[in-house]
Each structure stands twice: as structure tokens, then as C-alpha cells.
C-alpha positions, 0 to 999 in steps of 0.5 A: 034416173037419180034425183038431183037436189038443189039448195039456194042460200039467199043471204049468200046468193049461192046456188048449189046443185047436188048430184052426190046422193051416195056421198062420194068423195070429191077429188077435184074441182074446176073453177070458172069465175063464180062457178065451181064444179066438183068431180068424183073419182070416176069423173062424175059431176058431184055438184055445182056451186054458183056464187052470185046466182041471182045475177045469172038466174031470175028466181021465182019468189017461191024458190027463195023460200025453199 
């Protein structure tokens, strides 16, 4: 199983979940309000970006320090 990386930018309140460890090219994306899902050529989800993430999740204090 591949590992998934994530990054939270506190100043912008954006959470990005990266499932693209092989640096595949993003060929399409799907937007649902403040959520963007990136897709690769084979339909694999390569990443998910969530704007205003703190409204959807209750982040623990240690998460903000990553």
C-alpha cells in the first residue's frame, strides 16, 4: 500500500492530500464547492485540496505545526 502525504497551510486554511507519489500528470479535476479532486490518466485520484479546511475538520493543535 502506498503512503499518502498531506499538507496543511494554516495561513490559507487549505488541506492538501497528496496521493501522487509517482508525480503523475494531473489531466482533470472535479470541483465540489471548496473541494477539488485531481485525477490522473487512469482515473486514479492524485490529490484532494480542501479550502476552508478548518470549517470541516477539528484539527488538533499538533496538526497545525506540521
